[in-house]
Each structure stands twice: as structure tokens, then as C-alpha cells.
C-alpha distance (Angstrom), angle and dihedral (degrees) to the residues before:
residue distance angle dihedral
X1 . . .
X2 3.76 . .
X3 3.78 127.2 .
X4 3.80 119.7 -36.4
X5 3.79 115.7 -96.6
X6 3.81 133.9 -177.3
X7 3.82 89.5 -107.4
X8 3.81 92.7 51.0
X9 3.81 90.1 49.7
X10 3.82 90.1 48.4
X11 3.82 93.1 48.0
X12 3.79 92.2 48.4
X13 3.81 98.8 43.4
X14 3.79 98.1 37.6
X15 3.80 92.2 40.4
X16 3.79 91.9 52.0
X17 3.80 92.8 43.7
X18 3.82 92.5 50.0
X19 3.80 91.8 51.4
X20 3.81 90.5 50.3
X21 3.82 92.6 45.6
X22 3.81 90.4 48.3
X23 3.79 93.3 51.2
X24 3.80 92.5 42.5
X25 3.81 89.3 49.4
X26 3.80 91.2 63.3
X27 3.80 88.9 62.8
X28 3.81 88.0 59.0
X29 3.80 101.7 37.0
X30 3.77 130.0 -0.1
X31 3.81 95.6 165.8
X32 3.79 121.5 120.7
X33 3.82 96.8 -153.6
X34 3.79 127.4 165.0
X35 3.81 127.6 -126.4
X36 3.81 93.3 -80.7
X37 3.79 90.3 54.2
X38 3.81 96.4 34.2
X39 3.80 94.6 107.1
X40 3.80 90.3 49.7
X41 3.83 95.7 42.7
X42 3.81 96.2 45.4
X43 3.77 126.7 91.1
X44 3.77 127.8 175.4
X45 3.79 119.5 -121.3
X46 3.80 107.8 -128.4
X47 3.81 86.4 -9.6
X48 3.81 90.9 -70.3
X49 3.82 118.1 74.4
X50 3.82 120.8 52.8
X51 3.81 112.7 -132.6
X52 3.78 141.4 171.0
X53 3.79 134.2 171.3
X54 3.82 94.3 -81.3
X55 3.78 93.9 51.5
X56 3.80 90.9 46.0
X57 3.82 89.9 54.9
X58 3.81 91.1 47.8
X59 3.81 90.8 51.2
X60 3.80 92.4 49.3
X61 3.82 93.7 46.3
X62 3.82 95.5 47.6
X63 3.79 90.3 43.4
X64 3.80 93.4 52.4
X65 3.79 89.0 46.3
X66 3.82 89.0 54.1
X67 3.79 93.0 49.7
X68 3.81 90.4 49.7
X69 3.82 93.1 44.4
X70 3.81 93.7 49.4
X71 3.80 90.3 82.8
X72 3.79 100.8 46.9
X73 3.83 114.2 4.8
X74 3.79 106.5 26.7
X75 3.81 95.2 135.4
X76 3.80 92.7 50.8
X77 3.81 90.7 46.7
X78 3.81 92.9 48.9
X79 3.80 93.0 48.8
X80 3.81 95.1 42.9
X81 3.80 96.1 44.4
X82 3.79 90.9 41.5
X83 3.80 92.2 53.9
X84 3.80 91.6 43.3
X85 3.79 93.9 51.0
X86 3.80 91.5 44.5
X87 3.81 90.1 54.7
X88 3.83 91.6 43.7
X89 3.81 90.5 52.0
X90 3.81 92.3 50.9
X91 3.80 90.4 46.6
X92 3.80 90.0 47.1
X93 3.79 92.8 52.1
X94 3.81 88.3 52.8
X95 3.84 95.9 50.9
X96 3.81 99.7 37.7
X97 3.80 111.4 107.7
X98 3.79 121.0 177.3
X99 3.80 89.6 -6.8
X100 3.82 97.3 -55.1
X101 3.78 136.6 76.7
X102 3.79 141.8 142.1
X103 3.79 132.4 -118.0
X104 3.79 115.4 -142.8
X105 3.82 85.6 -1.8
X106 3.80 89.1 -79.5
X107 3.80 114.1 63.2
X108 3.82 115.0 70.8
X109 3.79 121.1 -137.4
X110 3.75 133.6 178.1
X111 3.78 132.4 -176.2
X112 3.80 92.4 -88.5
X113 3.83 90.4 51.7
X114 3.79 89.5 52.1
X115 3.80 92.5 53.5
X116 3.81 90.5 45.1
X117 3.81 90.0 51.8
X118 3.80 90.6 46.5
X119 3.81 91.3 53.7
X120 3.83 92.0 46.7
X121 3.79 90.1 48.4
X122 3.78 96.8 48.6
X123 3.81 94.2 44.1
X124 3.81 90.5 47.7
X125 3.79 92.0 52.4
X126 3.81 90.7 45.4
X127 3.83 92.7 49.0
X128 3.78 91.2 47.9
X129 3.79 92.8 47.7
X130 3.82 91.7 47.5
X131 3.79 92.0 53.1
X132 3.81 116.8 80.5
X133 3.78 119.4 -129.5
X134 3.80 112.3 -91.5
X135 3.81 95.1 -114.9
X136 3.80 93.0 49.9
X137 3.80 91.5 48.1
X138 3.81 91.3 48.8
X139 3.82 91.3 50.7
X140 3.80 91.4 52.3
X141 3.80 91.0 49.0
X142 3.82 94.0 54.1
X143 3.80 118.8 77.3
X144 3.78 115.1 -117.4
X145 3.80 114.7 -96.6
X146 3.75 120.3 -126.6
X147 3.73 118.8 -131.8
X148 3.76 115.1 -123.3
X149 3.76 113.1 -106.7
X150 3.82 95.6 25.7
X151 3.77 125.1 106.4
């Protein structure tokens, strides 16, 4: 790995946290209910975040992707996941009624989830924006070459 960057830190910390949250979520709810059964199939991790089996799988998959991307595509991961979570939070705020809703009629969300997704989205975009592109960073790291014949 090269030097630490905000995006690499984001990919590592958020990736690891999402894997842990996804695994922990299965201890609360492992059901894969549909919208009609969403209230029955949903539990709240630590009494805060609504989860079900689908959301647990999404958390694990995006977390593992972040851990893998930390070494070679951290900036892309931070920007992509940040934008995705920002859009999911906005969507979640729109579908949340009385503190609970469902995205794509399968994934449960509540108001706390929406704020959590908003924070993940904004920090991902910030980490991605604060990290220079790989080619620009590599150019700055290399010393300038002198042309032959010039003084």
C-alpha cells in the first residue's frame, strides 16, 4: 500500500464497520420478508437501526468491497459509496412514514437509518474529494526530469 489517504481510511473503516454491522444484523433479524411482512421481519440493531436479511447482505457485500478497494481503488469506492448512500438517504427520507419504510419493497429503513446513510454518504464524498487522483499523486511523488541539453 502507498501513503494513507482520506479515501483509504474511509474504505477501511467504513468497510470494516459495514461487515461487522451486517454480521451483527443477522443476530437481530435474518428474515428476508417483503413489504407486507416488513414490520414483522424487521428488528432494530441496538434498538436503533432497522435491519433484515437483505440489508445485512448488502452491508456485508459493500463492506467487503470497501476492504478490497482500500488497497487499489479507495477514492473510487469512497465517491461511489458516498453518492450511493447520499441518494439512499434522500430516498429513505421520502419513503419513511411513522419512522419506518422500505426501499424497493424489501430493505427496511427508519429515520435513524436515513441519518446514518446521510453521514456515510457525506463523509464518503468528502473523503473522495480530499484524496487526489492516483495519476496526479504519482506525478507529484516523482522528481521532475531534466531535458538533455538544457541547463
